N, C-alpha and C positions, 0 to 999 in steps of 0.2 A: 504493500500500500504506500502511495506517495504521501508526503506530509500534507496535513489538512490545510485548507484555505481559510483564512480569517477574513470575514466580511463584516464591516460595520454598516448598520442601517441608520442613516443620519439625515436630519433636516431640523434646523433650529426652530422652524415653525411647528407649533403644536397642531394636532388634529388633521394630519395629512395621511394617516394610515400607517405610521411607522411601526408601532407595536403590532398592529394587525398583520402587517407584512412580515415582521420578524417571526412571530408565533406561527403563522400559517405557512410561511416558506419552510421553517424548521420542520413542521409536521409533514409537509408535502415531501421534503427531501427524505425524511424518515420512512415514509410509506414507500418511497422509491429505493429503499434499502441502503441509504447512506447513513453513516453514523454522524449524528449532529449534536453539538453542544451549543446551547443558547446561553449567552451571558447577559443578564439583565443589569444594564448600567444606567438605569433611569430611576431616580429616587421615588418616582410614583409607583414603581414596582408592578406596573400593569401586565408585563409579560409573565411575571411570576404568578400573579393571580389568574391570568388568562390560561395558564397551563395547570390550573387546579391546585396550586400550592397556597396554603394559608399564610399570608404575608406576616402576620403577627407571630407565627411559629418559627420564623426563620432565625436561626441562631448564628449560622455562619453563611456568609455570602460575599457579594462583590466588595462590600466595604472592607471586610477582613483581607480579601485578596489584594486590594489596593494599599492597604496598610502593611501588608506582608506580616500580619500577625498569625497567619497560618498558611499552609500551601494551598494553591488553587484546587488541587486534587481533593483536599479535605472538605471543600465546600460543595462539591458536585452532588446533586440529588437526581434520582431517576424520576421521570414523569410518566404519566399513563399513555403518552404518545409514543408509539413504537419507534425505537432507535433515537429518541430525543432525551438528552440529559440537560440539566439546568444548573447554572450558578445563579442563585436567586438574589433579589434585591430586597432591601428593607428601608424604611424611612430614614434610618441612620445615615444612609448614603448622602443625604443632604449636607452633612457636616464635612464630608471628605474634601470638598474643594477648599475649605478654609484650612483644614489640617495639613493639606499637601503644599499650601502656598509657599512656605519657606523651606521646603525640602529640596535638596539637590536632585536634579534629573527628574523633577516631579511629573513630567509628561511621559516618562518611560515605565511608570509603576505597573501598569497593566501588561505591557509588552513583556517585561521581565517575569511577571508572575505566571503568564499563560504559555510561555514558550515551551514548557515541559509537556503541555497537553497536545501540541500540534500533531504528534504521531498517533494519538489515540482516536482522532476524529477525521472524517472526510471534510466536514465543514464546521467552522465555529462562527456563529452569528452573534454580533453584539448589538443589542437594542440600546441606542443612545438616548440621552436626555434631550428634551427640546430646547437646547441652548448650545452656545459654542464655548462653554466653559471648560474647565480642566478635565471634567469627566469625559466629555466628547473628544477633547484633544488626546487623552489617554487612549481612547478607542481607536482614533484615526492613526495614532502612532503605532499601535499594536497591529493594525489591520493590513492585509494585503490589498484589499480593495474596499470600495464603498458603494452601497446602493442608495440612491436618493429617491424617496417616494415624493411624487408631486401630485397634489390634489387638482382634479379637473374643475376648479372653481375660480371665482374672482381672485385677482392678486396671486395667482398660482406661482408666477415667476418672481414675485416680490420676495426679497431676501435670498433668492437663489445666488445672486452675484456674491453676496457676503459669504455664503457657504462655500462657493467655488474658490473664493479668495483664501478662505481658511484652509481648504484642501491644498491649494497651491503653496501656502506658507508651511504647512506640515510637510509637504513633499520637499520643499527647499531646506527646511531646518532639521526635521526629525525623522522623516521616513521617505527617502527618495524613491522607494519602490511602490508607494501607494498608487493604485490605479482607480479610475472610476469604473466600477463594474457595469453600471448603467443607471439610467433614470427610469423610474417605474411610475406610470400614470395610474392614479388611484381614484376611487369614487366617481367613476365615469357614468354618466347617464345619457344614453344615446338619444333620448328625446329632447335634450337641452342643446340649443344652439351653442351656448357658452361652452359646454363640455367639448363639443367638436372643435370650437375655436381654440381652446387650450391645447388640445391634441395637435392641431395644425401648427400652432405657434411653437410648442416645445420641439416638435419634429423638425420644424424649419430651422430653429436655432441650434439644435443638438444632434440632428439626423441619426447617425449610427450609434450614438451613445444611449439611445432610447430603446428599452425593451419592446419587442413586438407585442408581448402580452399586455393587455390593459385590464386593470382590476375594476370591474363594474360595481356600481352601487348595488348592494344586496342586503336585504333585511336580515337574512340568516347570519350573515357575516357580522352584523352589529350585535346580534343576540348571543352568539357563541361565548364571548368572554364572560358573560354573567353566569354561565354554567361551568366556567373553568375548563372549557374545552376549545380545541382548535376547530376550525370549520370542517376539517376532514372527519373529526370524530363526531361533531355535532350534527352535521348534515352533509354527508359525502356526495349527495346527488344535487346539491345546490350549485348555482352559478358561481358563487364565491369559491367553492371547493375546486370546481373545474378551472377557474382562473388561476388559482395558486398552484395547482398541479401543472398547468401549462407553463407557468413562470419557472417552476422548479426544473421542468424538463428543458426549458430554454437556457437556464443557467448551466445545467449539466452539459448541454451540447456546446455552449460557448466555451466552457472550461476544458472540454475534451480537445477542442481545436487548438487551445493554447499550449497543450502539453507537448 
């Protein structure tokens, strides 16, 4: 087995389908028999609860990994999604940005902690916080590539320039090998002219950087997290499940070509 690929899912705008994408891409890759680790690096811990883990019960997780108070391996828990493991988050994670501020090499804490896990998984997905703070910088410094979810709604491209500049500076200073895996259009509604305009605009600006798969607006997709399940487990026959399975297949195909 080749070394696993670390992919950060990042966008400093909230509500663009970032956690939905991380959880359901992980579950889809798992169903396609890839071994996946999801790292929840968002203090809101939505990926953790979205995989059915009681956030209050988390004793070891991303916070301890970044603090190096235990090894990353000690924090891994199994989820009920086939082939998907999790390093959970907890509200404590909010404090990590302040605690790391005066540490040397503070942007490299995650990279150092998870390097030992690369051989254990095919894919390691990091769900980033909706900000461009130290947590997200740690994820981008540790990652091989980044997936950027973009919502098919007003102001979709607002803030994208800022994110791309952050990625450029991470490439320049901390992680020259960081790639953009692709931009993923989410929350698409075929009936809305606006949705179609956003798709056109994103494809015009970023052409081959955009995934062919588009994630459509889907009620089931919105319901799944409240049951602590991925869309694959909650409703495998839904449009949302089909979309994320397509995306997982597209990702695998893309990465086979790169080998």
